[in-house]
Structure formats: structure tokens, C-alpha cells
C-alpha atoms as an extended CHARMM CRD file, in Angstrom:
* protein
*
       101  EXT
         1         1  MET       CA             -4.4930000000      179.5720000000       -6.3580000000  PROA      1               0.0000000000
         2         2  LYS       CA             -1.3260000000      180.2840000000       -8.1650000000  PROA      2               0.0000000000
         3         3  ARG       CA             -1.7740000000      177.2670000000      -10.3640000000  PROA      3               0.0000000000
         4         4  LEU       CA             -5.3380000000      178.2640000000      -11.1880000000  PROA      4               0.0000000000
         5         5  LEU       CA             -4.1470000000      181.7540000000      -12.1670000000  PROA      5               0.0000000000
         6         6  LEU       CA             -1.5270000000      180.2760000000      -14.4120000000  PROA      6               0.0000000000
         7         7  ALA       CA             -3.7060000000      177.9070000000      -16.0540000000  PROA      7               0.0000000000
         8         8  THR       CA             -6.3460000000      180.6990000000      -16.5750000000  PROA      8               0.0000000000
         9         9  THR       CA             -3.6630000000      182.8910000000      -18.3360000000  PROA      9               0.0000000000
        10        10  ALA       CA             -2.5030000000      180.0330000000      -20.3410000000  PROA      10              0.0000000000
        11        11  VAL       CA             -6.0980000000      179.3810000000      -21.8140000000  PROA      11              0.0000000000
        12        12  VAL       CA             -6.6470000000      183.0100000000      -22.5170000000  PROA      12              0.0000000000
        13        13  LEU       CA             -3.2020000000      183.2030000000      -24.3220000000  PROA      13              0.0000000000
        14        14  LEU       CA             -3.9120000000      180.1510000000      -26.3630000000  PROA      14              0.0000000000
        15        15  ALA       CA             -7.3920000000      180.8580000000      -27.1080000000  PROA      15              0.0000000000
        16        16  GLY       CA             -6.6170000000      184.6910000000      -28.2830000000  PROA      16              0.0000000000
        17        17  PRO       CA             -5.4970000000      183.7940000000      -31.6620000000  PROA      17              0.0000000000
        18        18  LEU       CA             -8.7140000000      181.5580000000      -32.2400000000  PROA      18              0.0000000000
        19        19  MET       CA            -10.8780000000      184.5840000000      -31.1250000000  PROA      19              0.0000000000
        20        20  ALA       CA             -9.0190000000      186.9340000000      -33.2240000000  PROA      20              0.0000000000
        21        21  GLN       CA            -10.2690000000      185.2170000000      -36.2990000000  PROA      21              0.0000000000
        22        22  THR       CA            -13.5190000000      186.8760000000      -36.2370000000  PROA      22              0.0000000000
        23        23  VAL       CA            -14.1840000000      188.6910000000      -39.6060000000  PROA      23              0.0000000000
        24        24  VAL       CA            -16.7370000000      191.5740000000      -39.6910000000  PROA      24              0.0000000000
        25        25  ILE       CA            -18.1510000000      191.9780000000      -43.2560000000  PROA      25              0.0000000000
        26        26  ALA       CA            -20.5200000000      194.9100000000      -43.9790000000  PROA      26              0.0000000000
        27        27  PRO       CA            -23.8870000000      194.2050000000      -45.6870000000  PROA      27              0.0000000000
        28        28  GLU       CA            -22.8840000000      195.9620000000      -48.8700000000  PROA      28              0.0000000000
        29        29  GLN       CA            -19.5670000000      194.0500000000      -48.9930000000  PROA      29              0.0000000000
        30        30  ARG       CA            -21.4070000000      190.6100000000      -48.4400000000  PROA      30              0.0000000000
        31        31  LYS       CA            -23.4620000000      191.7190000000      -51.5380000000  PROA      31              0.0000000000
        32        32  VAL       CA            -20.2430000000      192.3810000000      -53.7370000000  PROA      32              0.0000000000
        33        33  ILE       CA            -18.9370000000      189.0670000000      -52.6730000000  PROA      33              0.0000000000
        34        34  LYS       CA            -22.2640000000      187.0970000000      -53.5730000000  PROA      34              0.0000000000
        35        35  ASP       CA            -22.5550000000      189.1100000000      -56.8170000000  PROA      35              0.0000000000
        36        36  TYR       CA            -18.8390000000      187.9630000000      -57.8110000000  PROA      36              0.0000000000
        37        37  VAL       CA            -19.5690000000      184.2820000000      -57.4760000000  PROA      37              0.0000000000
        38        38  VAL       CA            -22.6600000000      184.4830000000      -59.5280000000  PROA      38              0.0000000000
        39        39  LYS       CA            -21.2660000000      186.9220000000      -62.3230000000  PROA      39              0.0000000000
        40        40  GLU       CA            -18.0570000000      184.9510000000      -62.5780000000  PROA      40              0.0000000000
        41        41  HSD       CA            -19.9000000000      181.4730000000      -62.5870000000  PROA      41              0.0000000000
        42        42  VAL       CA            -18.0140000000      180.2830000000      -59.6770000000  PROA      42              0.0000000000
        43        43  ARG       CA            -18.2900000000      176.3590000000      -59.6490000000  PROA      43              0.0000000000
        44        44  PRO       CA            -20.0860000000      175.2890000000      -56.4560000000  PROA      44              0.0000000000
        45        45  HSD       CA            -18.3920000000      172.6390000000      -54.3160000000  PROA      45              0.0000000000
        46        46  LYS       CA            -20.8430000000      170.1100000000      -52.8020000000  PROA      46              0.0000000000
        47        47  LEU       CA            -20.0320000000      169.6440000000      -49.1970000000  PROA      47              0.0000000000
        48        48  GLN       CA            -21.3280000000      166.7340000000      -47.0390000000  PROA      48              0.0000000000
        49        49  SER       CA            -23.1950000000      169.2270000000      -44.7940000000  PROA      49              0.0000000000
        50        50  ARG       CA            -23.5790000000      172.8310000000      -44.1040000000  PROA      50              0.0000000000
        51        51  VAL       CA            -20.4780000000      174.5270000000      -42.6500000000  PROA      51              0.0000000000
        52        52  THR       CA            -20.2960000000      176.8350000000      -39.6490000000  PROA      52              0.0000000000
        53        53  VAL       CA            -17.8660000000      179.3590000000      -38.4990000000  PROA      53              0.0000000000
        54        54  GLY       CA            -15.1330000000      177.4590000000      -36.4470000000  PROA      54              0.0000000000
        55        55  ALA       CA            -15.4150000000      174.3090000000      -38.4520000000  PROA      55              0.0000000000
        56        56  THR       CA            -12.4410000000      172.8780000000      -40.1950000000  PROA      56              0.0000000000
        57        57  LEU       CA            -12.7600000000      171.9980000000      -43.8140000000  PROA      57              0.0000000000
        58        58  PRO       CA            -11.4720000000      168.6330000000      -45.2050000000  PROA      58              0.0000000000
        59        59  ALA       CA             -8.1230000000      168.7380000000      -47.1740000000  PROA      59              0.0000000000
        60        60  ASP       CA             -9.9620000000      167.4970000000      -50.3950000000  PROA      60              0.0000000000
        61        61  VAL       CA            -12.1150000000      170.7920000000      -50.4950000000  PROA      61              0.0000000000
        62        62  GLU       CA            -10.3260000000      173.0550000000      -53.0270000000  PROA      62              0.0000000000
        63        63  LEU       CA             -9.8380000000      176.6990000000      -51.7680000000  PROA      63              0.0000000000
        64        64  ALA       CA             -9.9330000000      179.5880000000      -54.1120000000  PROA      64              0.0000000000
        65        65  PRO       CA             -7.8510000000      182.6650000000      -53.6990000000  PROA      65              0.0000000000
        66        66  VAL       CA             -9.9680000000      185.7590000000      -52.6660000000  PROA      66              0.0000000000
        67        67  PRO       CA            -10.0300000000      188.2290000000      -55.7510000000  PROA      67              0.0000000000
        68        68  SER       CA             -8.7570000000      191.5680000000      -55.0530000000  PROA      68              0.0000000000
        69        69  THR       CA            -12.0420000000      193.1420000000      -55.7480000000  PROA      69              0.0000000000
        70        70  TRP       CA            -13.2010000000      191.9630000000      -52.5520000000  PROA      70              0.0000000000
        71        71  GLY       CA            -10.8500000000      194.2620000000      -50.8020000000  PROA      71              0.0000000000
        72        72  PRO       CA             -7.4780000000      194.1290000000      -49.0560000000  PROA      72              0.0000000000
        73        73  SER       CA             -8.9380000000      193.0160000000      -45.8230000000  PROA      73              0.0000000000
        74        74  PHE       CA             -9.8360000000      189.4060000000      -47.3510000000  PROA      74              0.0000000000
        75        75  SER       CA             -6.4680000000      188.9280000000      -49.0500000000  PROA      75              0.0000000000
        76        76  SER       CA             -5.0690000000      186.4420000000      -46.2760000000  PROA      76              0.0000000000
        77        77  TYR       CA             -8.0780000000      184.2810000000      -46.7430000000  PROA      77              0.0000000000
        78        78  ARG       CA             -9.2710000000      181.6660000000      -49.3090000000  PROA      78              0.0000000000
        79        79  TYR       CA            -12.8530000000      180.8000000000      -50.2130000000  PROA      79              0.0000000000
        80        80  VAL       CA            -15.1790000000      177.9880000000      -51.2910000000  PROA      80              0.0000000000
        81        81  TYR       CA            -18.4980000000      178.5450000000      -52.8370000000  PROA      81              0.0000000000
        82        82  THR       CA            -21.1930000000      175.8600000000      -51.9530000000  PROA      82              0.0000000000
        83        83  GLY       CA            -23.9010000000      176.8620000000      -54.1100000000  PROA      83              0.0000000000
        84        84  ASP       CA            -25.6580000000      178.5740000000      -51.4230000000  PROA      84              0.0000000000
        85        85  ASP       CA            -22.8520000000      180.2550000000      -49.3600000000  PROA      85              0.0000000000
        86        86  VAL       CA            -19.5190000000      181.7390000000      -49.7070000000  PROA      86              0.0000000000
        87        87  VAL       CA            -17.3280000000      180.2910000000      -47.0090000000  PROA      87              0.0000000000
        88        88  LEU       CA            -14.2290000000      182.5120000000      -46.0790000000  PROA      88              0.0000000000
        89        89  VAL       CA            -11.5350000000      180.1510000000      -44.8060000000  PROA      89              0.0000000000
        90        90  ASP       CA             -8.1880000000      180.6210000000      -42.9880000000  PROA      90              0.0000000000
        91        91  PRO       CA             -5.7980000000      178.6100000000      -45.4600000000  PROA      91              0.0000000000
        92        92  THR       CA             -3.1270000000      177.7910000000      -42.8480000000  PROA      92              0.0000000000
        93        93  SER       CA             -5.7010000000      175.9130000000      -40.4210000000  PROA      93              0.0000000000
        94        94  ARG       CA             -8.4580000000      175.3720000000      -42.9390000000  PROA      94              0.0000000000
        95        95  ARG       CA            -11.0620000000      176.8250000000      -40.3670000000  PROA      95              0.0000000000
        96        96  VAL       CA            -13.9780000000      178.6550000000      -41.5430000000  PROA      96              0.0000000000
        97        97  VAL       CA            -13.9330000000      182.4360000000      -40.3540000000  PROA      97              0.0000000000
        98        98  GLU       CA            -17.1600000000      183.4280000000      -42.0060000000  PROA      98              0.0000000000
        99        99  VAL       CA            -20.2500000000      182.1790000000      -44.0500000000  PROA      99              0.0000000000
       100       100  ILE       CA            -21.8480000000      184.5900000000      -46.3360000000  PROA      100             0.0000000000
       101       101  ASP       CA            -25.1910000000      183.4840000000      -46.9030000000  PROA      101             0.0000000000
């Protein structure tokens, strides 16, 4: 019983940082972000397949710094524009934290 409790505790502690990566973006902020990539003519990066939250992007995908106009809550992330979606990425792990379609 103690081993089960210890194992469960370890899983919760290790999974905590992954679950903390959730990003909540208000609809009006999503519009600001999408308008930015269109207005600034951000060159789209063609990906092999559609990305989802939690996926890890390959090292050859160039991540751009998030502009300050998106707000301070996004400053620790990078992004890539696919032509359809703006993909927010944690630059240390290259994990997708949000897909803005």
C-alpha cells in the first residue's frame, strides 16, 4: 500500500509541470494574434502534419519570438505560423502549448 501511495505521488509530482503548460487565450486575444500574422506577412512554415497541443516540434522548425503586442503572458513562448494556425510553443521542450486556428 505504501509503494502504491509513493508511486501515485511521484506520478502526480512529475506530471504537474506538464499539466501547468495549459494556456488560456480569450477570443479577442486570438483575433489579435491571427491579425498580427496576416498584417505582418509572417511567412508560413509547412509542417508534415497538423499539430496538436502536447506534440513536440522537430528541431528543424524555426520558432519565432512572440511579439510584445501579444501581451506579457506570452513572452516566455515562441511561435510558428503554419498558414492556417498559429502554434504557441514552449521553447525549452519544443512542446506545443496552444494552437490558434
